[in-house]
C-alpha positions in Angstrom: -10.5 -26.9 16.0 -11.5 -23.2 16.1 -11.4 -22.7 12.1 -14.6 -24.6 11.0 -17.2 -23.4 9.0 -19.6 -25.9 10.1 -22.9 -24.9 11.5 -22.8 -21.7 9.6 -26.0 -21.8 7.0 -26.5 -19.1 5.0 -30.2 -18.3 4.2 -29.9 -15.4 1.9 -27.8 -14.0 -1.2 -26.4 -11.2 1.1 -25.3 -13.6 4.0 -23.3 -15.4 1.4 -22.0 -12.7 -0.3 -21.1 -10.6 2.7 -17.2 -9.3 3.0 -16.5 -11.6 5.8 -18.9 -14.7 5.3 -17.2 -17.1 7.9 -18.0 -15.9 11.5 -14.2 -16.5 12.8 -13.1 -14.4 9.8 -15.5 -11.7 11.3 -14.3 -12.3 15.0 -10.7 -12.1 13.8 -10.8 -8.9 11.9 -12.7 -7.4 14.7 -10.1 -8.5 17.5 -7.7 -7.1 15.1 -9.0 -3.7 15.3 -9.7 -3.7 18.9 -6.1 -4.5 19.4 -4.7 -1.9 17.0 -7.5 0.7 18.6 -7.0 0.0 22.0 -4.1 -2.4 23.3 -1.1 -0.7 20.8 -2.0 3.0 21.5 -2.0 2.0 25.5 1.4 0.0 25.4 3.4 1.4 22.5 6.1 3.8 22.8 6.6 7.0 20.6 9.5 5.5 19.0 6.9 2.2 17.8 4.4 5.3 16.2 7.1 7.3 14.5 9.2 4.6 13.2 7.3 1.4 12.8 3.4 1.9 12.6 2.7 4.9 11.1 5.3 4.2 8.1 3.9 0.4 8.2 0.2 1.9 7.7 1.2 4.1 5.1 3.1 1.9 2.8 0.2 -1.1 3.5 -2.0 1.8 1.6 0.3 2.6 -0.8 0.7 -1.5 -1.5 -3.2 -1.8 -1.8 -2.7 0.4 -4.8 -0.2 -1.1 -6.4 -2.0 -4.2 -5.9 -5.2 -3.5 -7.3 -3.4 -2.5 -10.6 -0.9 -5.2 -10.6 -2.3 -7.8 -8.9 -6.1 -7.7 -9.6 -6.1 -5.9 -13.3 -2.8 -7.4 -14.2 -1.3 -4.2 -15.3 2.4 -3.4 -14.4 4.0 -0.4 -12.8 6.9 0.9 -11.5 5.7 4.6 -10.7 4.1 4.5 -7.3 6.5 6.6 -5.5 5.8 9.1 -8.3 2.0 9.0 -7.6 2.5 9.0 -3.6 4.7 12.5 -4.3 1.6 14.2 -6.6 -0.6 12.9 -3.7 2.1 14.6 -0.9 2.3 17.9 -3.0 -1.7 18.4 -4.0 -2.7 17.9 -0.2 0.2 20.7 0.7 -1.2 22.9 -2.2 -4.5 22.6 -1.4 -4.1 23.2 1.8 -2.1 26.3 1.0 -4.2 28.0 -1.3 -8.0 27.1 -0.5 -8.5 28.4 3.2 -10.6 26.6 5.4 -10.5 23.0 3.2 -11.3 20.4 5.7 -8.1 18.1 5.8 -9.9 14.7 4.8 -11.1 16.7 1.8 -7.6 17.5 1.0 -6.3 14.0 0.9 -9.5 12.8 -0.9 -8.8 15.6 -3.9 -4.8 14.8 -3.4 -6.1 11.0 -4.1 -8.3 12.6 -7.1 -5.5 14.6 -8.4 -2.9 11.4 -8.5 -5.8 9.5 -9.9 -5.7 11.8 -12.8 -2.2 11.7 -13.3 -2.4 7.8 -13.5 -4.7 7.6 -16.1 -2.6 10.0 -18.2 0.2 7.5 -17.5 -2.1 4.9 -18.1 -3.2 5.6 -21.4 -0.3 3.5 -23.2 -1.7 0.3 -21.3 -4.2 0.4 -24.2 -1.4 -0.4 -26.5 1.1 -2.2 -25.0 1.5 -4.6 -22.3 4.2 -6.4 -19.7 7.7 -5.3 -19.6 6.5 -2.4 -22.3 4.0 -1.2 -19.9 6.5 -0.9 -17.1 9.1 0.9 -19.1 6.2 3.4 -20.1 5.1 3.9 -16.1 9.0 4.1 -15.1 8.7 7.2 -17.0 6.5 8.7 -14.6 8.8 7.6 -11.8 11.3 10.2 -13.5 9.3 12.8 -15.1 6.4 13.7 -12.3 9.8 14.4 -9.6 11.6 16.1 -11.9 8.4 18.6 -12.8 7.1 19.4 -9.2 11.2 20.1 -8.1 11.9 22.5 -11.4 8.0 23.9 -11.3 8.7 26.1 -7.9 4.8 26.6 -7.6 4.3 23.2 -6.7 6.8 24.0 -3.6 5.7 27.4 -2.9 8.7 29.0 -4.4 10.6 27.5 -2.1 14.3 27.6 -2.6 15.4 24.1 -1.6 12.5 22.6 -3.6 11.7 21.1 -0.2 7.3 21.3 1.1 6.8 21.4 5.0 3.3 20.1 5.9 0.9 22.1 7.6 -0.4 20.9 10.8 -3.0 18.3 10.9 -6.3 19.8 12.3 -9.7 17.9 11.9 -12.8 20.5 13.2 -10.1 22.5 15.2 -8.6 19.5 16.7 -4.9 19.1 16.0 -3.3 15.9 15.4 0.3 16.7 16.7 1.2 13.4 19.2 2.6 10.3 17.4 -0.7 8.3 18.7 -3.1 10.6 17.6 -1.5 10.7 14.0 -1.4 6.9 14.2 -5.1 6.4 15.1 -6.0 9.5 12.9 -3.6 6.8 9.9 -5.2 3.8 11.1 -8.6 5.1 10.3 -8.1 5.8 7.3 -6.2 3.2 6.2 -8.9 0.6 7.8 -11.5 2.2 5.6 -9.7 2.7 2.3 -8.8 -1.4 2.8 -12.6 -2.3 3.5 -13.5 -0.4 0.4 -10.9 -2.1 -1.5 -11.7 -5.7 -0.3 -15.2 -5.0 -1.3 -14.6 -3.6 -4.5 -12.4 -6.1 -5.6 -15.7 -8.8 -5.3 -17.9 -6.2 -7.0 -18.5 -6.0 -11.0 -15.4 -4.2 -11.2 -12.9 -6.1 -9.6 -14.2 -9.0 -11.5 -13.7 -7.2 -14.9 -10.2 -6.2 -13.8 -9.5 -9.9 -13.3 -10.7 -10.9 -16.1 -8.7 -8.6 -18.0 -5.8 -9.8 -16.1 -6.3 -13.4 -17.0 -7.0 -12.6 -20.7 -8.0 -9.6 -22.0 -9.3 -11.3 -25.2 -11.4 -13.2 -24.1 -12.6 -10.4 -21.5 -13.2 -8.3 -24.7 -15.3 -11.1 -26.4 -17.8 -11.5 -23.5 -18.3 -7.8 -23.3 -15.9 -6.4 -21.0 -14.9 -2.6 -22.1 -10.8 -3.0 -22.2 -10.1 0.9 -21.8 -12.5 2.0 -19.3 -11.4 -1.4 -17.4 -7.8 -0.5 -17.6 -8.2 3.0 -16.9 -10.3 2.7 -14.0 -7.7 0.3 -12.9 -4.8 2.8 -13.3 -7.3 5.3 -11.4 -7.8 3.9 -8.4 -4.4 2.4 -8.0 -2.9 5.7 -8.2 -5.7 7.6 -5.8 -4.7 4.9 -3.1 -1.0 6.0 -4.0 -1.9 9.5 -3.9 -3.6 9.8 -0.1 -0.9 7.6 1.2 1.4 9.9 -0.2 -0.6 12.7 1.6 -0.3 10.5 5.2 3.4 10.2 4.4 3.7 13.8 4.2 1.7 14.9 7.0 1.5 11.6 9.3 4.7 10.5 9.2 7.9 12.6 7.8 6.4 16.7 7.9 8.3 17.7 5.1 8.7 16.0 1.7 11.5 16.4 -1.2 9.7 15.1 -4.3 12.9 13.4 -5.0 13.2 11.5 -2.1 10.1 9.3 -3.4 12.2 7.9 -6.2 12.4 4.8 -7.8 13.7 2.6 -4.8 10.5 3.6 -3.1 8.7 2.2 -6.4 10.5 -1.0 -6.1 10.0 -1.1 -2.2 6.4 -0.6 -2.6 6.7 -3.6 -5.7 8.6 -5.6 -3.1 5.9 -5.8 -0.3 3.3 -6.7 -3.1 5.6 -9.9 -3.9 6.2 -11.0 -1.0 3.1 -10.1 0.5 0.8 -12.1 -2.2 0.1 -10.5 -5.7 -3.7 -10.3 -5.4 -4.3 -10.1 -2.1 -5.8 -7.0 0.5 -4.3 -9.0 3.0 -1.0 -9.8 1.1 -0.4 -6.1 1.3 -0.2 -5.4 4.9 1.9 -8.6 5.5 4.7 -7.4 3.0 4.3 -4.1 3.8 5.0 -5.0 8.1 7.5 -7.8 6.4 9.3 -5.0 4.9 9.0 -2.2 7.5 10.2 -4.6 10.1 13.0 -6.6 8.9 15.5 -3.5 8.2 15.0 -2.9 11.9 15.3 -6.6 12.7 19.0 -7.1 10.5 20.2 -4.1 12.3 19.3 -5.4 15.4 20.8 -8.8 14.7 23.8 -7.9 12.9 24.9 -5.3 15.7 24.1 -7.9 18.0 25.8 -10.6 16.5 29.0 -8.7 15.9 28.9 -7.5 19.6 29.0 -11.2 20.6 32.0 -11.8 18.5 33.5 -8.4 19.3 33.6 -7.3 15.6 33.3 -3.9 14.2 30.4 -3.6 11.4 32.1 -1.3 8.4 29.9 1.4 7.7 27.2 0.3 5.0 27.3 -3.5 5.9 23.5 -3.2 7.2 22.0 -2.0 4.1 24.2 -4.3 1.9 22.6 -7.3 3.8 19.6 -5.5 3.7 19.9 -5.8 -0.3 21.0 -9.3 -0.2 18.2 -10.6 2.0 15.9 -8.7 0.1 16.8 -10.1 -3.5 16.9 -13.6 -1.9 13.5 -13.2 -0.8 12.2 -12.4 -3.7 13.6 -15.4 -5.6 12.6 -17.3 -3.3 8.9 -16.3 -3.0 9.1 -16.2 -6.7 10.0 -19.8 -7.1 8.7 -21.4 -4.0 5.6 -19.4 -3.4 4.6 -16.9 -6.2 1.6 -16.2 -4.4 3.5 -15.0 -1.3 2.7 -15.0 2.4 -1.2 -14.5 2.0 -0.8 -17.7 -0.1 0.5 -19.5 3.0 -1.6 -18.0 5.5 -4.9 -19.3 3.4 -3.3 -22.6 2.9 -2.8 -22.7 6.7 -6.5 -22.2 7.1 -7.4 -24.9 4.5 -5.6 -27.5 6.6 -7.1 -25.9 9.8 -10.8 -26.8 8.4 -9.7 -30.3 8.1 -7.3 -31.1 11.2 -7.0 -33.5 12.5 -7.7 -35.4 9.2 -4.9 -35.5 6.4 -4.9 -32.8 3.5 
């Protein structure tokens, strides 16, 4: 088969510890990026960019942030959408109140603002864990949108509390077309995803996983628990903050903090569970699944109803989506807790041994 490591010899530690040590993985990643950068812009319509590809990339970035915190560091959080709201509002105010500030710098500083807020709400993790920590982060989900709406300065004293994102311009070039916004978001998400994959392989990532597996043992071997947990909250919130800025500028254009609510936080959590806890690839798989499933269900239900001459009642599609989401969560928790990423890993392991039995 094509997926074999036989004959791929590593002569240095650097070669053995590279980001994609297997040649087939490197080729697959380059081919995927080539398709995303070349084929998709040439073939996809504006609807695909606006309704599917851009939200998929934005939510995948938010899922990576939550996966860093929950999957790698073992700290539960239900405030991802709140940190996205912080990033969106911070980017808006930075562009509004700091003339001449580059857009990419605004996105990075928005992530820093979200990281600072994430550390504040991550302080309870030093004393509590598990369900109690989830409840503590849930407070952020209710408090942050309320604060952003009640304090008029954040929305530039807008009567409705809605912020309208400024045009995306970099070095004088305005990204106003759907394909241009898609390419910009793709570049940012790809770079941050590679940075996250490299980060979880570093000493910081190994510290996160040690605390996740057993924090007492990690402390015994010299890992600073306080710094490790707060670092996980900071990095996770940074990714969610950048995702919120992209959500505001590249996806919807206008943001009401109340739209980034608990329902969205649960959707991001579902992406992590279905895609794979503790996997960067799983964040993309889960985001693709959650983004495409509502569209497929809507098309399939209307097609089936038309085939049998039935009229769907209002709200039927939404109800079916909730039932399917709940069923899938239960299915993956029982059958494959590590999600779609684990299924892909098992498939690769079988390809290495084919045609011999596994």
